[in-house]
RODO-2510 file (C-alpha; in nm, 4 decimals, decimal comma):
residues 247
     n   res          X          Y          Z
     1     m    16,5826    12,1192     9,8659
     2     g    16,9162    12,0796     9,8394
     3     t    17,1693    11,7899     9,8804
     4     t    17,5008    11,8963    10,0079
     5     l    17,4472    11,8572    10,3495
     6     q    17,3170    11,5488    10,3028
     7     g    17,3445    11,2896    10,6219
     8     k    17,5399    11,5830    10,8054
     9     r    17,4408    11,7200    11,1888
    10     a    17,4371    12,0364    11,2958
    11     l    17,3970    12,3029    11,6409
    12     v    17,2967    12,6129    11,6118
    13     t    17,3831    12,8270    11,9154
    14     g    17,1805    13,1491    11,9294
    15     g    16,8994    13,0335    11,6326
    16     s    16,5661    13,1091    11,7217
    17     r    16,5795    13,4881    11,5509
    18     g    16,7968    13,6656    11,2869
    19     i    17,1063    13,5329    11,1195
    20     g    17,0912    13,2446    11,2983
    21     a    16,7530    13,1406    11,1944
    22     a    16,7936    13,1418    10,9090
    23     i    17,1394    12,9931    10,9116
    24     v    16,8890    12,6921    11,0489
    25     r    16,6750    12,6707    10,7636
    26     r    16,9568    12,7014    10,5148
    27     l    17,1922    12,4308    10,6708
    28     a    16,8164    12,2591    10,6504
    29     r    16,7066    12,2861    10,3139
    30     e    17,0803    12,1337    10,2358
    31     g    16,9588    11,8657    10,4210
    32     a    17,1321    11,8333    10,7242
    33     d    16,9305    11,7764    11,0540
    34     v    17,0239    12,0831    11,2362
    35     a    16,9133    12,1425    11,6522
    36     l    16,9086    12,5306    11,7923
    37     t    16,9841    12,6867    12,1939
    38     y    16,7649    12,9514    12,2468
    39     v    16,6961    13,2227    12,6030
    40     s    16,3816    13,2811    12,6157
    41     r    16,1583    13,2676    12,3685
    42     p    16,0115    12,9158    12,2886
    43     d    15,7738    13,0217    12,0779
    44     a    15,9881    13,1466    11,8490
    45     a    16,2800    12,8279    11,8815
    46     d    15,9644    12,6035    11,7732
    47     e    15,8608    12,8058    11,4747
    48     v    16,2065    12,7804    11,3255
    49     v    16,2070    12,4185    11,4458
    50     a    15,8914    12,3133    11,2788
    51     a    16,0162    12,5475    10,9481
    52     a    16,3384    12,2777    10,9027
    53     r    16,1058    11,9620    11,0049
    54     a    15,9107    12,0837    10,7529
    55     l    16,1606    12,0567    10,5419
    56     g    16,2124    11,6919    10,5714
    57     v    16,5115    11,6697    10,8351
    58     r    16,5490    11,6699    11,1794
    59     a    16,5153    11,9307    11,4620
    60     l    16,5301    12,0331    11,7976
    61     a    16,5382    12,3019    12,0105
    62     i    16,6813    12,2938    12,3178
    63     q    16,6942    12,5413    12,5821
    64     a    17,0442    12,7078    12,6147
    65     d    17,1443    13,0675    12,8257
    66     s    17,5425    13,0931    12,6412
    67     a    17,6358    13,2870    12,9191
    68     d    17,6191    13,0508    13,1009
    69     g    17,8028    12,7281    13,0276
    70     a    17,7484    12,4737    13,1725
    71     a    17,4112    12,4984    13,0024
    72     v    17,6371    12,5609    12,6820
    73     v    17,8034    12,2386    12,7295
    74     a    17,4728    12,0233    12,8148
    75     a    17,3206    12,1500    12,5142
    76     v    17,6000    12,0163    12,3040
    77     e    17,5957    11,6791    12,4733
    78     r    17,1804    11,7209    12,4012
    79     a    17,2614    11,7940    12,0704
    80     a    17,5436    11,5205    12,0111
    81     a    17,3008    11,2156    12,1633
    82     e    16,9643    11,2734    11,9652
    83     f    17,1926    11,2828    11,6232
    84     n    17,4904    11,0472    11,7576
    85     g    17,7323    11,2427    11,6798
    86     l    17,8026    11,6387    11,5186
    87     d    17,8959    11,7238    11,1942
    88     i    17,8790    12,1152    11,2160
    89     l    17,9030    12,3691    11,5163
    90     v    17,7981    12,7143    11,4605
    91     n    17,8310    12,9246    11,7519
    92     n    17,6378    13,1961    11,6082
    93     a    17,4738    13,3690    11,9560
    94     g    17,6011    13,6566    12,0726
    95     i    17,5306    14,0007    12,2469
    96     a    17,6402    14,3500    12,2300
    97     v    17,6715    14,5711    12,4856
    98     i    17,6591    14,9277    12,3915
    99     t    17,7455    15,1878    12,6552
   100     p    18,0353    15,4915    12,7088
   101     l    18,3567    15,2949    12,8687
   102     d    18,3030    15,5648    13,1649
   103     d    17,9458    15,3852    13,2406
   104     y    18,0490    15,0173    13,1101
   105     s    17,9629    14,7846    13,4209
   106     i    18,2360    14,5305    13,4958
   107     e    17,9424    14,2542    13,4853
   108     d    17,8391    14,3656    13,1022
   109     f    18,2148    14,3299    13,0289
   110     d    18,2159    13,9514    13,1877
   111     r    17,8673    13,8770    13,0357
   112     v    18,0054    14,0374    12,6759
   113     l    18,3050    13,8078    12,6579
   114     a    18,0869    13,4892    12,8363
   115     v    17,8767    13,5081    12,5928
   116     n    18,0671    13,5687    12,2317
   117     v    18,3909    13,4331    12,3528
   118     r    18,3963    13,1655    12,6707
   119     a    18,1066    13,0171    12,5165
   120     v    18,2216    12,9393    12,1576
   121     f    18,5944    12,8274    12,3336
   122     l    18,3243    12,5407    12,5121
   123     a    18,0429    12,4582    12,2163
   124     t    18,3533    12,3922    12,0500
   125     q    18,5373    12,1927    12,3010
   126     a    18,2079    12,0161    12,3084
   127     a    18,1555    11,9360    12,0063
   128     v    18,4884    11,7990    11,8561
   129     r    18,4493    11,5218    12,0579
   130     h    18,2029    11,4213    11,8878
   131     m    18,3282    11,4929    11,5500
   132     e    18,4627    11,2734    11,2530
   133     a    18,6914    11,4013    10,9346
   134     d    18,5925    11,7139    10,7836
   135     g    18,4095    11,7924    11,0969
   136     r    18,2917    12,1845    11,0327
   137     i    18,3307    12,4856    11,3256
   138     i    18,2120    12,8301    11,2618
   139     n    18,1733    13,1275    11,4119
   140     i    18,0134    13,4202    11,3451
   141     g    18,1665    13,6690    11,4132
   142     s    18,1620    14,0407    11,3095
   143     v    18,3125    14,3438    11,1259
   144     n    18,3869    14,4698    11,3908
   145     a    18,6610    14,3481    11,5093
   146     e    18,7812    14,5651    11,2354
   147     r    18,6265    14,8482    11,2372
   148     i    18,4185    14,9471    11,4896
   149     p    18,3125    15,3593    11,3661
   150     f    18,1217    15,4434    11,6542
   151     p    18,1471    15,4925    12,0050
   152     g    18,0578    15,2709    12,3333
   153     g    18,1518    14,9328    12,1253
   154     s    18,5096    14,8022    12,2691
   155     v    18,3815    14,6092    12,4935
   156     y    18,2000    14,4548    12,1448
   157     a    18,4897    14,5058    11,8660
   158     l    18,7102    14,3461    12,1304
   159     s    18,5369    14,0015    12,1967
   160     k    18,4508    13,9401    11,8032
   161     a    18,8367    13,9920    11,7216
   162     a    18,9248    13,7610    12,0220
   163     l    18,7582    13,5085    11,7452
   164     v    19,0336    13,6332    11,4642
   165     g    19,2196    13,4661    11,6797
   166     l    19,0529    13,1822    11,8334
   167     v    19,0079    13,0120    11,4616
   168     k    19,3742    13,0965    11,3665
   169     g    19,4533    12,8561    11,6567
   170     l    19,1664    12,5698    11,7010
   171     a    19,2534    12,5095    11,2662
   172     r    19,6197    12,4036    11,4013
   173     d    19,4414    12,2072    11,6977
   174     l    19,1461    12,0414    11,4124
   175     g    19,3860    12,0509    11,1189
   176     a    19,5353    11,7155    11,1620
   177     r    19,2171    11,5884    11,2791
   178     g    19,0735    11,6852    10,9541
   179     i    18,7963    12,0023    11,1285
   180     t    18,7925    12,2906    11,0131
   181     v    18,8036    12,6116    11,1812
   182     n    18,6457    12,9604    11,0139
   183     n    18,5061    13,2965    11,1422
   184     i    18,2354    13,4965    10,9528
   185     q    18,2252    13,9176    11,0483
   186     p    17,8766    14,0128    10,8987
   187     g    17,8489    14,3894    10,8645
   188     p    17,5149    14,5386    10,8815
   189     i    17,2851    14,3183    10,8218
   190     d    16,8978    14,3266    10,8846
   191     t    16,7519    14,2017    11,1762
   192     d    16,5123    14,2833    11,4615
   193     l    16,8015    14,3865    11,6635
   194     n    16,9865    14,6189    11,3764
   195     p    16,6455    14,6874    11,0954
   196     a    16,8179    14,8547    10,7797
   197     e    16,5640    15,1865    10,7927
   198     g    16,6907    15,4859    11,1125
   199     d    16,8686    15,6703    11,1267
   200     f    17,1653    15,4406    11,2621
   201     a    17,0531    15,2526    10,9549
   202     e    17,1085    15,5358    10,7159
   203     a    17,4477    15,6154    10,8467
   204     l    17,5794    15,3119    10,8007
   205     k    17,4905    15,2912    10,4806
   206     k    17,6901    15,5930    10,3819
   207     v    18,0246    15,4398    10,4416
   208     t    17,9119    15,0951    10,2681
   209     a    18,0396    15,0361     9,9332
   210     l    17,7246    14,9149     9,8709
   211     p    17,4518    15,1457     9,9796
   212     r    17,2375    14,8433    10,1788
   213     y    17,2461    14,6387    10,4848
   214     g    17,2786    14,3029    10,3856
   215     t    17,0398    13,9956    10,4512
   216     a    17,0365    13,7002    10,6942
   217     d    16,9851    13,5058    10,3961
   218     e    17,3082    13,6517    10,2676
   219     v    17,4726    13,4994    10,5608
   220     a    17,2995    13,2064    10,5842
   221     a    17,4508    13,0798    10,1952
   222     m    17,8085    13,1443    10,2932
   223     v    17,7910    12,9222    10,6430
   224     a    17,6387    12,6416    10,4060
   225     y    17,9291    12,6709    10,2200
   226     l    18,1940    12,6597    10,4621
   227     a    17,9554    12,3632    10,5318
   228     g    17,9613    12,2348    10,2683
   229     p    18,1974    11,9997    10,0951
   230     e    18,3711    12,2862     9,8184
   231     a    18,5497    12,4424    10,1383
   232     g    18,7432    12,1491    10,2401
   233     y    19,0665    12,3257    10,2281
   234     v    18,9099    12,6835    10,4266
   235     t    19,0168    12,6768    10,7895
   236     g    19,1445    12,9489    11,0207
   237     a    18,9769    13,1774    10,8471
   238     s    18,8073    13,4552    10,8691
   239     l    18,5900    13,5805    10,5805
   240     t    18,4168    13,9121    10,5377
   241     i    18,0346    14,0204    10,4154
   242     d    17,9652    14,3865    10,4922
   243     g    17,9146    14,4798    10,1349
   244     g    18,2217    14,7108    10,1447
   245     f    18,2172    14,8533    10,5034
   246     t    18,5757    14,7346    10,5595
   247     a    18,6333    14,8589    10,2392
***
């Protein structure tokens, strides 16, 4: 186990599977205590918590739907209470509704924006009240903020592009307090929701400089860097990890 985050306290939203679970495990491996939120799979969340605890850190799972603003804030408050403060917030929870424009419902529009944008703002607003200097806010955005090469993804792209502007503004808001705010923009990443095999994956590989999907662990490594001491001068940035998808 590493020690770059020894004694740090983290909350990862949407941490029970995929990229979020990989982030929880990596932060724990670096020595951080980690709380995670999940929506509907307590068994999966408990598995990730057990894996983190096996690395010798404190870990807990909190049920919270990021579409519910009050639940987001309550999750932050619980994590801060359990750990007596917070040092790292990873806003990872996100949803995608890919639907033709003519069929896109206002309900889906509102939910995508609630989870992908409003929850990020609310969690950040709540978390920084418990952070001291050297705090870290890390958002998981998407390369689709810059390139959306398929139809039906306009609202998803909108929500992820919003994070680019949000981190710039928050970096200004929080810079004097020594808290950094950054955005990670993954490209095609192999998860259960976007597997590296299949017709859709093959089409994406053809427009990626490295003809493969990335892994959740590769994204988690970038999170660990931004959360660690070597990234103390990085703020307001959107860092792409996409294998050359936008090259």
